[in-house]
Structure formats: structure tokens, C-alpha cells
C-alpha positions as CSV (number, residue, x, y, z in Angstrom):
1,M,0.0,0.2,0.0
2,P,0.9,3.6,-1.0
3,K,2.7,5.6,2.1
4,S,0.5,8.3,0.9
5,H,-2.6,5.7,1.8
6,C,-1.1,4.5,4.9
7,G,-0.8,8.2,6.3
8,L,-4.5,8.6,5.7
9,L,-5.6,5.3,7.3
10,R,-3.5,5.8,10.4
11,P,-5.7,8.8,11.5
12,L,-8.8,6.9,10.9
13,Q,-7.3,3.8,12.9
14,D,-6.4,5.9,15.4
15,W,-10.5,7.3,15.5
16,I,-11.5,4.0,15.6
17,F,-9.3,2.8,18.7
18,F,-10.1,6.1,20.4
19,G,-14.0,5.7,19.6
20,A,-14.2,1.5,21.0
21,V,-12.7,3.1,23.9
22,A,-14.8,5.7,24.5
23,V,-17.8,3.2,23.7
24,V,-16.4,0.6,26.4
25,L,-16.1,3.3,29.0
26,L,-19.5,4.8,28.5
27,L,-21.3,1.3,28.5
28,A,-19.0,0.6,31.5
29,T,-20.1,4.1,33.1
30,A,-24.0,3.1,31.9
31,R,-23.9,-0.5,33.5
32,F,-22.2,1.0,37.1
33,S,-24.7,4.0,37.1
34,F,-27.3,1.5,36.6
35,A,-26.4,-1.1,39.6
36,Q,-25.8,2.0,41.5
37,S,-29.7,2.6,40.4
38,Q,-30.4,-0.7,41.5
39,E,-28.6,-0.8,45.0
40,I,-30.7,2.5,46.0
41,K,-33.7,1.0,45.0
42,A,-33.1,-2.6,46.4
43,D,-31.9,0.1,50.1
44,T,-35.8,1.4,49.6
45,F,-37.4,-2.0,49.5
46,R,-39.2,-2.6,52.9
47,I,-40.7,-6.3,53.2
48,K,-43.1,-5.3,56.0
49,S,-45.3,-4.0,52.8
50,N,-44.6,-6.7,50.7
51,S,-44.9,-10.0,52.9
52,F,-47.3,-12.5,52.3
53,I,-46.9,-14.0,55.7
54,L,-46.6,-11.7,58.1
55,P,-50.0,-11.0,60.0
56,Q,-50.9,-7.8,59.6
57,P,-53.8,-5.5,58.3
58,T,-53.6,-4.3,55.0
59,Q,-54.9,-2.1,52.4
60,K,-58.3,-3.8,51.6
61,K,-59.5,-5.2,48.1
62,K,-55.8,-6.7,47.8
63,Y,-55.0,-10.0,46.8
64,T,-51.8,-11.7,47.0
65,H,-51.0,-15.3,46.5
66,S,-48.2,-17.6,46.6
67,M,-46.9,-21.4,45.8
68,G,-44.8,-23.8,47.1
69,I,-44.2,-27.5,48.6
70,Q,-44.3,-29.3,51.7
71,Y,-41.9,-32.2,52.2
72,V,-43.9,-34.2,55.1
73,I,-42.0,-37.2,57.2
74,V,-44.5,-39.9,57.3
75,P,-43.7,-42.0,60.8
76,K,-42.7,-45.3,60.4
77,D,-45.7,-46.9,62.2
78,W,-48.2,-45.5,59.6
79,S,-45.3,-46.8,56.6
80,L,-43.0,-49.2,58.0
81,D,-40.5,-47.4,56.2
82,N,-39.4,-43.7,56.7
83,I,-40.8,-41.5,53.7
84,Q,-40.3,-38.2,52.9
85,A,-43.1,-37.0,50.7
86,P,-43.3,-33.6,48.6
87,M,-47.0,-31.8,48.7
88,F,-47.5,-28.5,46.0
89,N,-49.8,-25.8,47.8
90,Y,-51.0,-23.1,46.3
91,N,-52.2,-20.2,48.9
92,G,-54.3,-17.0,48.4
93,K,-55.0,-14.2,50.6
94,Y,-58.0,-11.2,50.1
95,A,-57.4,-8.5,52.2
96,L,-61.1,-7.0,53.9
97,P,-61.7,-3.5,55.8
98,K,-60.5,-3.5,59.8
99,G,-57.9,-5.8,59.8
100,F,-59.6,-8.7,58.9
101,N,-58.8,-11.3,55.5
102,I,-60.1,-14.5,54.1
103,Q,-57.1,-17.1,53.6
104,G,-57.4,-20.4,51.6
105,T,-55.0,-23.0,50.7
106,L,-55.3,-25.7,48.3
107,S,-52.7,-28.8,48.8
108,T,-52.7,-31.9,46.9
109,I,-50.2,-34.7,45.4
110,I,-53.1,-35.9,43.3
111,V,-54.2,-39.0,45.5
112,S,-54.5,-36.6,49.0
113,N,-56.2,-33.1,48.9
114,R,-56.6,-30.7,51.5
115,L,-58.1,-27.2,50.6
116,S,-59.1,-24.9,53.6
117,A,-60.1,-21.3,54.1
118,G,-61.2,-18.9,56.5
119,P,-61.4,-15.6,58.2
120,F,-58.8,-14.0,60.0
121,W,-58.4,-10.8,61.9
122,N,-54.7,-9.0,62.3
123,Y,-53.4,-6.3,64.5
124,S,-50.3,-4.4,64.7
125,F,-48.8,-3.8,68.1
126,T,-45.9,-1.9,67.1
127,D,-44.3,-1.2,63.5
128,N,-43.0,-4.5,64.0
129,F,-44.9,-6.8,65.9
130,H,-47.9,-8.3,64.5
131,V,-50.4,-11.0,65.8
132,G,-52.9,-13.0,63.8
133,V,-55.9,-15.2,64.9
134,G,-57.5,-17.5,62.4
135,Y,-60.2,-19.9,61.8
136,Q,-60.7,-22.2,58.9
137,L,-62.5,-25.2,57.3
138,A,-60.8,-27.8,56.0
139,F,-62.0,-30.3,53.5
140,N,-60.4,-33.4,52.7
141,Y,-59.8,-35.7,49.6
142,G,-58.5,-38.7,48.6
143,R,-58.4,-41.0,46.5
144,L,-56.7,-44.7,45.5
145,S,-57.0,-47.3,42.8
146,E,-53.7,-48.7,42.7
147,F,-51.7,-51.2,44.6
148,G,-54.8,-53.2,45.4
149,F,-56.7,-50.3,47.0
150,N,-60.6,-49.2,45.7
151,T,-60.6,-46.4,48.7
152,V,-62.1,-43.3,48.8
153,L,-61.4,-40.6,51.7
154,T,-63.4,-37.5,52.3
155,G,-63.2,-35.6,55.4
156,W,-64.2,-32.1,57.2
157,E,-61.5,-30.3,60.0
158,Q,-61.4,-27.3,61.9
159,Q,-58.4,-25.7,62.2
160,P,-58.4,-22.7,64.7
161,S,-55.0,-20.9,64.8
162,V,-52.9,-17.9,66.3
163,T,-50.0,-16.3,64.2
164,F,-47.1,-13.7,65.7
165,G,-44.8,-12.1,63.5
166,Y,-41.9,-9.7,63.3
167,N,-40.4,-7.8,60.5
168,F,-37.0,-6.4,60.4
169,E,-35.8,-4.4,57.5
170,K,-35.3,-7.3,55.1
171,S,-36.8,-10.4,56.3
172,V,-39.7,-11.9,58.4
173,V,-40.4,-14.1,61.1
174,T,-43.4,-15.7,62.1
175,L,-44.0,-18.7,64.6
176,R,-47.8,-20.0,64.2
177,G,-50.0,-22.4,66.4
178,D,-52.9,-24.7,65.2
179,L,-55.0,-27.1,66.3
180,Y,-56.6,-29.8,64.3
181,Y,-60.8,-30.8,65.0
182,T,-61.8,-33.4,63.2
183,T,-65.6,-33.2,62.4
184,A,-65.9,-36.3,60.6
185,L,-64.0,-38.6,58.2
186,Y,-65.8,-41.2,55.5
187,L,-63.5,-43.8,54.7
188,S,-65.1,-45.7,51.2
189,E,-63.7,-49.1,50.3
190,A,-65.2,-51.2,47.4
191,G,-68.5,-49.1,47.8
192,N,-68.6,-49.6,51.9
193,V,-68.7,-46.5,53.7
194,I,-67.1,-46.9,57.2
195,P,-67.8,-43.1,59.2
196,F,-66.1,-41.6,61.6
197,T,-68.8,-39.2,63.0
198,N,-67.8,-39.1,66.8
199,G,-65.2,-36.3,66.1
200,G,-62.2,-34.8,68.2
201,V,-58.9,-33.6,68.0
202,N,-57.1,-34.8,65.8
203,G,-53.5,-32.9,66.9
204,Y,-51.5,-29.7,66.8
205,S,-48.7,-28.1,65.1
206,L,-46.4,-25.5,65.5
207,T,-44.6,-23.5,62.6
208,A,-41.9,-21.1,62.2
209,T,-40.9,-19.5,59.1
210,V,-38.5,-17.0,57.7
211,E,-39.1,-14.6,55.0
212,Q,-37.1,-13.0,52.5
213,R,-36.3,-11.0,49.3
214,L,-35.6,-13.2,46.4
215,W,-35.8,-10.9,43.2
216,K,-38.0,-7.4,43.1
217,N,-41.1,-8.1,45.0
218,R,-41.2,-11.6,44.9
219,L,-40.2,-13.2,48.6
220,L,-39.0,-16.7,49.4
221,S,-39.7,-18.2,52.4
222,F,-38.2,-21.4,54.6
223,G,-40.7,-23.1,57.4
224,V,-40.3,-25.8,59.8
225,K,-43.6,-27.4,60.9
226,L,-43.9,-29.6,63.8
227,S,-46.9,-31.3,64.5
228,L,-48.3,-34.0,67.1
229,L,-51.3,-35.8,64.6
230,R,-53.4,-39.2,64.9
231,Y,-53.1,-39.2,60.9
232,H,-52.0,-36.9,58.2
233,I,-54.0,-36.4,54.6
234,L,-50.7,-37.0,53.1
235,A,-51.0,-40.5,54.0
236,W,-54.6,-41.3,54.7
237,P,-54.7,-44.3,53.1
238,A,-52.3,-45.8,56.4
239,F,-55.3,-44.1,58.2
240,P,-54.6,-45.3,61.8
241,V,-57.6,-46.9,63.8
242,N,-55.8,-46.2,67.2
243,S,-55.6,-42.8,69.1
244,Y,-52.3,-42.4,69.6
245,R,-50.7,-38.9,68.0
246,Y,-47.4,-39.3,66.5
247,P,-44.8,-36.4,65.5
248,V,-44.8,-35.8,61.7
249,P,-42.1,-33.1,61.0
250,E,-42.2,-31.1,58.0
251,F,-40.3,-28.8,55.6
252,Q,-41.7,-25.8,53.5
253,I,-40.5,-23.5,50.9
254,G,-42.8,-20.7,49.6
255,L,-42.4,-18.3,46.6
256,K,-44.8,-14.9,46.8
257,L,-46.2,-14.6,43.5
258,G,-47.2,-11.0,42.3
259,K,-50.4,-8.7,43.2
260,K,-53.7,-9.1,41.5
């Protein structure tokens, strides 16, 4: 290439080089500024106004929901083995005036299902400490036609509860106690129905849950539940005939979904 052309190209190459450097610097600056704005935005996040599990009064007519998985450890006396089984659940909460709301939960693994719903009243003692008292009516339904079974279980339970919650700046901790009272159970085997209509206390449970931000307004919760029960809907095919209560540990993972 002639020297005159090289002399003309060299300034162009220099401009291209410096232009590329400038673009890289601009992109880096924009990324840094964006990261800073994200950090500032994250710093303004307050979990109290976004929490799903916190028992606090909220704006009326607001619907929030979450989905999750429950890992239930079935007692050996029920299954002849130590089984860890997951149940999938969907939770919904609709806010009413004066601290009330309606809460519902659907838990299922197809062969075992539990639907519960009922009113809750929530009150905030301080900006951080809250309490909720609730009552739910639960419907249990199980159907098993495999492994030599041709069995259907239906039944009703009542579930009063009390929940205490404390919110920090970026996390929420709750402690919930439940009582399970069985109103009636019906066990159908090949068309023959065995009723259990005397009623009685099925058991109790205590659940501790921690909730933290995952991204944006999506929150992740992790809970440990310790129950003392005569039976659990997950293991209804092994419905015990005695009156003993068995310890049933459970681990819960939940994800709060967007507002509706």
C-alpha cells in the first residue's frame, strides 16, 4: 500500500481505537450507574409492605398469593418405612377492612388433597410486631385405585390458629400454632362406607417461618413445622385405628407471586 494511503489510514485507525475505548467506557459507566440505581432501589425496599406471611392489616380488596412445596416425613408406624413425600400447595389471601382477611390453601399430590379456607383477624402492636387469629374449615379428599386399593376418603376438619410475626428491615419471622379438630371422616372401600363421626382433636402443630426477598417483590420463605397428629392427609391410606398421636416433621418452601 502506498505511503500516502497509510498516512491517511493511520488517523482513521486512531479514531476507531479511541472511539472503541470511548464506547467501552460509556457502557461501563452506564452499567455502573444502573447498578448504583438498582442498589439505591434495593435499599428502599421494605419487606413489611410486601410480606405474604406477616399477620398484619393490609389495604382492603388486595389479593396476594403464593405457591410452595411441603416435605412431610411420614412416621414409620404408618408406612413401615421412613418416607419423605412432597405436597404442592397454592395459598391465597384477600384483604378486608379493619384488619380482617380471607385465607385459603390447596395442598395436593393428586391422590391426597386438602382444601382449607376461613377468616383471619390481624393486629399490629407496633410497627414491627404483629399478631393474627384465624379459623379455617378444611375439606380432605383422597382417592387411591392402585396397588390393590379401591378406597376413597372424604372428611371435614376445623383449624383454629394464632400467628405472631416480627418484621426486620429485610426479613420476616413468624411463629404459628394450629389445632386440628376432626368433625367427620368417611372411608369408602369398594362401595362400603365406614363413618368416623364422633369427632375429636386430631392434633396440634407449631410452625416457624423465615421470609426474605428473592428479586423485585418476589419473596422466598422457608418454614419448619412440627406436628403431633393421629393422621395426616398425605398418608390417609395408612389411616391408623388407634388413638395415639405421632410426631410429623415438615419442611416448607414458598414463593410469593405478584399482586393481583
